[in-house]
C-alpha positions, 0 to 999 in steps of 0.5 A: 844162233839157231844152228851149230856152226858145223851145220850152217856150212850147208845153208844156201840162199834161202837158208841164209835169209831164214837164219837171219830172220830167225835171229832178228825176231828171236832178239828183236828187242836189242835189234830194235834198240840198235835200229832206233839209236843208230840205224834210224838216224843213219837212214834219216841222214841218207834220205834227208841228204837227197832232198837237201842236195837237190834243193842246193843243186836247183839253186845253183842251176837257177843262178847259172841260167840267170847268168847266161842272160846277164851281161858279163860286165854288169853289176848283176852278173858279178853278184850272180857269180858270187852267189854261184861260188857261194852256193857251190861252197855250201853244196860241197861243204854239206856233202863233206859233212854228210859223208862224215856223219854217214860214215860214222853211223855206218861203222857204228851200226856194223860194230853193233850188229856184228858184236850182238850176233857174236854174243848170240853165237856164244849164248852170252847175255846181251843188252843194249847198254853193253852194245853201246859201250863196246862198239866205239872201241872197234871204230878205228879198226873198221875205219882202216878197213873202210879206207883200204876198201875205198882205195880198192874201189877207187882203183877199180873205177879208174881202171874201168874208166880207162878201159871204157875210154879206150874201147869207146872212142866212137861210142855213137856206133850202134855196133858197140852196144853189145860190147858195152853191155858185156863190159857193164855186166862185168863191171857190176859183177866186179863191183859186187865182188869187191863189196862182198869182200869189204862187208866180210872184211868189216865183220873180220875187223870186229871179230878177229885180229886182222883189219885193213888190207889183211882183213880184205885178203882174208875175206877174199879167201873166205868167200871162195866156195860161196861166191855165187850165193854171196853175189846173189844175196848182195845183188838182191839187197842192192837192188832193194836199196836202189829201188828205195832210193829211186822211189824216194827221189822220184816221189818225194824229192821230185814228185808233184804230189800233195804234202800228205802223200809225199810225207806218207811215202817219205815215212815208208821209205825211211822205215824200209831203208832202216829195216833193210839196213839192219837185215843187210848187216845181219845177213853179212854176219851170218854169211861170215859164219857160213863161210867159216863153217864151209872152210872147216874153221870154227870159232872156239866159243870159250875163247870168244866168250873170254875175249868178250868178257875181258872187253866188257869188264876192262873196256879194252878191245881184245881181238881173237887171235888166229893162232889160238882162238880162231882156226880150230878145225873140224871136218864133216 
């Protein structure tokens, strides 16, 4: 990395972006290979699923409208009902298949970028072949962390729905709108907070011995002191992702433009999504090092190097151990 860990604790909002840009361009060859091999397919699957889902859903809506104008005792109604059931089965099967592939590529992308930056941090020679050989080994650890994150997010959304249903039994009254706006803002901030914890926990799951709920607890402690900067960064990144998705939905999926215009805009969204995904993963890893430095915790480079070397040669993942590797203290 461009700065020593003792220095990066002072990085602010723009400093983290600058450091991430420097890392990206300094090691553009390996990051380009990771992007082409893993992140581009991830972006393609995500954008393609929006188009296919819209196509399948339109077919379901068309058949349901047709059934409304058909006598229920007729043979035609029976065929339409069977078609609707088949369409819904196809729709949810596609959604499930998409989720599996999207999740697998997301975890592989996270593993690849975090491992690469760890090698950069210790000035270890890194090649794309090494990255590809390493990343599948931590897939299980990241999956467990994701499952716990999903449980937390699910519980958070259930709680939000309960609060909303209790508070807005008569939501038609305009006097309730300010309360709704406040609750919506609190919900968004809470969701971003959980997302930050999850993303940092993913980095911890790759570089440290903790994963799952333990990684999330450690991530929660690690984020203290850098919460405002973290919220600002992830809010900006999420707004960029939402802008790309809404633009693709409006101009490519639903737009009545020429074929070449839609194709050009689709390619633009595809590359924008891929670049933003890579940059977001780099930023979350840099943020991890910033938080570690802020709490006066430095990763012993020699131990990290030994761990990665064992991993390379033996093919077994040897995570960093808190008691002897991870928590070397320094004070400024």
